[in-house]
C-alpha positions, 0 to 999 in steps of 0.5 A: 500499499502507498502512502496516499492509500494508508492516509486516505484509508485512515482519514476514511476510517475516522469519517466513517467512525464519527458517522456511525457513532452519530447514527448510533446516538453515542455522540451528537453532532454538537460534540467536540469528538464529532467534529474532531473526528471529521477535521482529522478525517478530512485532512487526512482524506485531503492530503491523500487526495493532494498526493495523488494529485485529485484536485476536486477531492482536496477542494471537497476535503478542504471545505469539510476540515474547514466546516469541522474547524469552525464548528470545534472553535464555537465548541471551545468558545461556548465551553469558556463562555459557560466556564 
Protein backbone atom coordinates (compact mmCIF):
# COMPACT_ATOMS: atom_id res chain seq x y z
CA UNK A 1 0.00 0.00 0.00
CA UNK A 2 1.24 3.47 -0.82
CA UNK A 3 1.39 6.36 1.64
CA UNK A 4 -1.61 8.01 -0.01
CA UNK A 5 -3.61 4.77 0.32
CA UNK A 6 -2.77 4.50 4.02
CA UNK A 7 -3.66 8.14 4.67
CA UNK A 8 -6.92 7.84 2.75
CA UNK A 9 -7.83 4.64 4.61
CA UNK A 10 -7.18 6.26 7.98
CA UNK A 11 -9.11 9.39 7.01
CA UNK A 12 -12.12 7.50 5.68
CA UNK A 13 -12.08 5.31 8.80
CA UNK A 14 -12.26 8.38 11.04
CA UNK A 15 -15.11 9.85 9.00
CA UNK A 16 -17.03 6.58 9.13
CA UNK A 17 -16.45 6.20 12.86
CA UNK A 18 -17.92 9.66 13.43
CA UNK A 19 -20.88 8.82 11.21
CA UNK A 20 -21.49 5.47 12.92
CA UNK A 21 -21.23 6.90 16.44
CA UNK A 22 -23.69 9.62 15.50
CA UNK A 23 -26.12 7.12 13.96
CA UNK A 24 -26.02 5.04 17.14
CA UNK A 25 -26.58 8.24 19.14
CA UNK A 26 -23.33 7.74 21.04
CA UNK A 27 -22.11 11.20 20.07
CA UNK A 28 -24.00 14.25 18.86
CA UNK A 29 -23.20 16.36 15.84
CA UNK A 30 -22.74 19.16 18.40
CA UNK A 31 -19.99 17.19 20.14
CA UNK A 32 -16.40 18.35 19.95
CA UNK A 33 -15.44 14.69 19.39
CA UNK A 34 -17.61 14.57 16.28
CA UNK A 35 -16.00 17.74 14.95
CA UNK A 36 -12.52 16.46 15.80
CA UNK A 37 -13.11 13.16 14.01
CA UNK A 38 -14.46 15.00 10.97
CA UNK A 39 -11.58 17.48 10.95
CA UNK A 40 -8.96 14.74 11.24
CA UNK A 41 -10.61 12.48 8.69
CA UNK A 42 -11.15 15.25 6.14
CA UNK A 43 -7.59 16.53 6.57
CA UNK A 44 -6.12 13.06 5.99
CA UNK A 45 -8.36 12.42 2.99
CA UNK A 46 -7.57 15.85 1.57
CA UNK A 47 -3.84 15.37 1.92
CA UNK A 48 -4.10 11.91 0.39
CA UNK A 49 -5.99 13.37 -2.56
CA UNK A 50 -3.32 16.04 -2.92
CA UNK A 51 -0.61 13.37 -3.05
CA UNK A 52 -2.33 11.64 -5.98
CA UNK A 53 -3.17 15.02 -7.55
CA UNK A 54 -6.94 14.51 -7.46
CA UNK A 55 -7.88 18.13 -6.86
CA UNK A 56 -11.69 17.92 -6.77
CA UNK A 57 -11.37 15.79 -3.61
CA UNK A 58 -8.71 18.11 -2.23
CA UNK A 59 -11.24 20.94 -2.50
CA UNK A 60 -14.10 18.85 -1.09
CA UNK A 61 -12.09 17.73 1.92
CA UNK A 62 -10.65 21.21 2.50
CA UNK A 63 -14.19 22.60 2.74
CA UNK A 64 -15.18 19.69 5.01
CA UNK A 65 -12.17 20.27 7.27
CA UNK A 66 -12.82 24.03 7.45
CA UNK A 67 -16.45 23.40 8.41
CA UNK A 68 -15.36 20.97 11.12
CA UNK A 69 -12.74 23.44 12.36
CA UNK A 70 -15.31 26.22 12.60
CA UNK A 71 -17.65 23.89 14.46
CA UNK A 72 -14.85 22.90 16.82
CA UNK A 73 -13.99 26.54 17.59
CA UNK A 74 -17.66 27.26 18.31
CA UNK A 75 -17.69 24.43 20.87
CA UNK A 76 -14.47 25.57 22.51
CA UNK A 77 -15.62 29.18 22.77
CA UNK A 78 -19.03 28.08 24.07
CA UNK A 79 -17.38 25.98 26.81
CA UNK A 80 -15.08 28.88 27.74
CA UNK A 81 -18.06 31.23 28.11
CA UNK A 82 -20.00 28.71 30.22
CA UNK A 83 -17.10 28.10 32.64
